[in-house]
BAFI-3210 file (N, C-alpha, C; in Angstrom, 3 decimals, decimal comma, padded with zeros to 6 digits):
// residues 102
n [1|2|3|4|5|6|7|8|9|10|11|12|13|14|15|16|17|18|19|20|21|22|23|24|25|26|27|28|29|30|31|32|33|34|35|36|37|38|39|40|41|42|43|44|45|46|47|48|49|50|51|52|53|54|55|56|57|58|59|60|61|62|63|64|65|66|67|68|69|70|71|72|73|74|75|76|77|78|79|80|81|82|83|84|85|86|87|88|89|90|91|92|93|94|95|96|97|98|99|100|101|102]
n.u [083,420|084,412|082,416|083,409|085,833|089,034|089,427|088,786|087,230|087,142|086,217|087,987|087,743|088,764|088,321|087,947|090,498|091,821|092,812|095,293|097,080|097,337|098,834|097,648|095,507|092,166|090,516|090,666|090,761|090,803|091,947|091,631|093,458|092,014|088,772|087,526|087,357|087,582|086,598|088,383|090,685|091,172|091,971|094,579|095,768|095,552|097,284|099,708|099,954|098,888|099,081|100,962|102,174|102,545|101,174|100,027|098,070|096,003|095,516|094,832|095,791|094,071|092,232|090,496|091,605|090,128|087,840|087,853|085,558|083,921|082,472|080,476|079,456|077,982|076,805|077,049|079,719|079,378|076,826|077,073|078,598|081,129|084,591|084,262|082,699|082,036|083,589|082,236|082,256|082,600|081,955|082,053|084,243|084,504|086,549|086,503|088,030|087,498|089,032|090,618|093,214|094,412]
n.v [089,871|089,866|089,291|089,093|087,853|086,886|084,073|080,519|078,166|074,670|071,163|068,249|064,945|061,507|058,210|054,603|053,760|055,844|057,574|056,603|057,759|060,229|060,606|058,720|059,796|060,412|062,670|066,116|069,343|072,288|075,599|077,599|080,049|083,014|083,620|082,502|079,544|076,637|073,192|071,967|073,600|073,011|070,332|070,489|071,933|070,051|068,079|069,480|070,141|068,260|065,613|062,724|060,607|058,847|060,417|059,789|057,966|059,423|061,786|062,378|063,756|066,736|066,188|064,045|060,685|058,022|055,979|057,120|058,406|061,501|063,464|066,222|067,747|065,421|064,884|063,675|064,875|065,211|066,093|068,612|070,113|069,194|069,747|072,478|073,403|075,881|076,268|076,553|078,164|075,937|073,669|070,123|067,961|064,874|062,189|059,089|056,078|053,623|051,695|048,637|046,538|043,320]
n.w [080,432|077,089|074,189|071,667|071,637|070,456|070,332|070,112|071,810|071,782|071,784|071,177|070,231|070,125|068,820|068,459|067,993|066,772|068,637|069,278|067,561|068,561|070,940|072,583|073,873|074,471|074,647|074,063|075,166|073,615|072,786|070,158|068,360|067,213|065,778|063,632|062,183|060,140|059,782|058,065|058,316|060,961|060,776|059,729|061,792|063,841|062,821|062,957|065,666|067,569|066,652|067,057|065,801|062,656|060,422|057,950|058,473|059,387|057,848|054,397|051,486|051,559|053,551|055,944|056,163|054,236|056,000|058,428|060,509|060,931|063,321|064,089|066,835|067,376|064,917|061,588|059,714|057,008|056,691|057,589|055,922|055,644|055,451|055,208|057,210|059,591|062,554|065,848|069,033|071,705|070,269|069,689|068,233|066,853|066,033|064,601|064,081|061,671|060,752|060,986|061,952|060,762]
ca.u [084,152|083,976|081,878|084,132|087,174|089,641|089,795|087,697|087,381|086,420|086,617|088,333|087,761|089,186|087,868|088,143|091,923|092,403|093,515|096,673|097,884|097,348|099,356|096,749|094,577|090,886|089,813|091,520|090,063|091,759|091,504|092,278|093,600|091,129|087,381|086,990|088,051|086,787|087,093|089,568|091,813|091,419|092,716|095,998|096,201|095,741|098,522|100,877|099,999|098,521|099,425|102,266|102,783|101,916|100,143|099,362|096,911|094,947|095,228|095,152|095,629|093,689|091,076|090,784|091,766|088,922|087,782|087,740|084,293|084,040|081,194|080,463|078,342|077,282|076,210|078,024|080,197|078,871|075,587|077,428|079,448|082,462|085,684|083,890|081,910|082,645|083,555|081,627|082,736|081,926|081,752|082,798|084,582|084,880|087,144|086,422|088,624|086,785|090,041|091,119|094,216|093,993]
ca.v [089,174|090,280|088,209|089,027|087,387|086,245|082,671|079,591|076,946|073,505|069,860|067,292|063,589|060,449|056,885|053,517|053,602|057,103|058,216|056,106|058,692|061,507|060,414|057,820|060,612|060,417|063,965|067,301|070,624|073,235|076,947|078,017|081,495|083,517|083,198|081,902|078,312|075,585|071,860|071,721|074,252|072,251|069,118|070,835|072,291|068,785|067,479|070,245|070,400|067,154|064,315|062,293|059,610|058,342|061,319|059,179|057,209|060,366|062,683|062,007|065,015|067,816|065,783|062,829|059,468|057,184|055,075|057,907|059,143|062,778|063,941|067,566|067,776|064,144|064,765|063,379|066,136|065,315|066,868|069,945|070,785|068,599|070,621|073,894|073,767|076,910|075,877|077,466|077,964|074,853|072,494|068,890|067,293|063,502|061,411|057,664|055,224|052,359|050,820|047,675|045,622|041,921]
ca.w [079,379|075,756|073,370|070,400|071,961|069,285|070,554|069,855|072,600|071,268|072,321|070,133|070,775|069,214|069,212|067,512|067,728|066,281|069,748|069,309|066,770|069,278|072,284|073,319|074,649|073,762|074,700|074,123|075,208|073,038|072,459|068,920|068,199|066,171|065,977|062,408|061,826|059,521|060,125|057,232|058,981|062,182|060,437|059,626|063,139|064,551|062,306|063,388|067,096|068,450|066,070|067,563|064,922|061,433|059,861|056,794|058,945|059,750|056,734|053,024|050,759|052,474|054,347|056,711|055,384|054,222|057,142|059,656|060,600|061,626|063,842|064,650|067,792|067,216|063,579|060,540|059,120|055,640|056,774|058,070|054,946|055,757|055,843|055,140|058,394|060,434|063,958|066,809|070,402|072,409|069,414|069,927|066,985|067,183|064,940|064,916|063,074|061,403|060,170|061,967|061,415|060,793]
c.u [083,557|083,474|082,593|085,595|087,766|090,170|088,558|087,922|086,523|086,939|086,862|088,433|088,140|088,690|088,196|089,601|092,585|093,199|094,972|097,617|098,088|097,744|098,486|095,789|093,288|090,230|090,829|090,616|091,071|091,108|092,313|092,353|092,765|089,738|086,793|087,871|087,079|087,357|088,349|090,807|092,184|092,230|094,211|096,567|096,448|097,041|099,747|101,031|099,701|098,950|100,834|102,930|101,908|100,810|099,400|098,159|095,749|094,537|095,627|094,790|095,210|092,431|091,445|090,847|090,432|088,973|087,781|086,444|084,537|082,636|081,382|079,236|077,393|076,561|077,321|078,432|079,750|077,576|075,856|078,286|080,884|083,490|085,349|083,065|082,682|082,476|082,962|082,195|081,918|081,649|082,585|082,988|085,133|085,375|087,147|087,014|087,781|087,738|090,581|092,111|093,752|095,164]
c.v [089,558|089,085|088,098|088,637|086,620|084,836|081,802|078,318|075,816|072,249|068,936|065,925|062,599|059,114|055,862|053,262|054,864|057,800|057,771|057,024|060,023|061,308|059,561|058,568|060,771|061,793|065,089|068,525|071,668|074,591|077,395|079,536|081,954|082,967|082,521|080,734|077,389|074,249|071,547|072,365|073,509|070,992|069,393|071,246|071,030|068,120|068,169|070,350|069,207|065,781|063,922|061,256|059,320|059,222|060,722|058,330|058,116|061,234|062,068|063,209|066,101|067,485|064,544|061,637|058,701|056,187|055,799|058,699|060,420|063,214|065,326|067,646|066,597|063,982|064,512|064,675|066,304|066,128|068,324|070,721|070,302|069,641|072,092|074,344|074,782|076,517|076,981|077,168|076,863|073,624|071,317|068,209|065,924|062,801|059,953|056,862|053,967|051,356|049,902|046,744|044,190|041,006]
c.w [078,027|074,961|072,035|070,614|070,783|069,551|070,386|070,668|072,018|071,974|071,137|070,790|069,685|069,737|068,147|067,167|067,220|067,385|069,847|068,532|067,485|070,738|073,177|074,237|073,854|073,690|074,873|074,156|074,747|072,820|071,254|068,865|067,016|066,363|064,755|061,982|061,118|059,986|059,314|057,852|060,258|061,896|060,367|060,980|063,959|064,125|062,905|064,903|068,001|067,944|066,511|066,675|063,712|060,859|058,676|057,200|059,344|058,562|055,407|052,164|051,748|053,281|055,161|055,762|055,350|055,373|058,472|059,583|061,377|062,028|064,432|065,536|067,557|065,879|062,566|059,854|057,684|055,606|057,125|057,069|054,962|056,188|055,857|056,342|059,237|061,898|064,821|068,188|071,068|071,564|069,902|068,584|067,359|065,923|065,377|063,779|062,924|060,806|061,265|061,291|061,514|060,821]
res [m|s|t|d|s|p|v|l|p|i|i|i|e|f|g|g|g|a|e|l|l|f|g|k|k|k|r|h|e|v|t|l|n|g|s|k|w|t|v|k|q|l|l|f|w|l|r|d|n|l|l|t|e|r|p|e|l|f|l|q|n|d|t|v|r|p|g|i|l|v|l|v|n|e|a|d|w|e|l|m|g|e|g|e|y|a|l|q|a|g|d|t|i|l|f|i|s|t|l|h|g|g]
***
């Protein structure tokens, strides 16, 4: 198997209610075409490919809506460069909603 394969396998997880926007599925194992992706590009891919309802509850402008924590391999994405983080094969990206209705 070639190591320069033009695909990027990653795991995307949702919690805290964010999974309700993605078909009520908490874990998605996806393979992205191409080997160079940033988290910001992933956000738009999620909107276009996995989001099933209410995109305004997930995205605001070109990033996640306030109240959604993003973890890259269990580390806060703010420590990783936020949307500019270059995804690596095998990364796990976790989106956790901290917004709760009342």
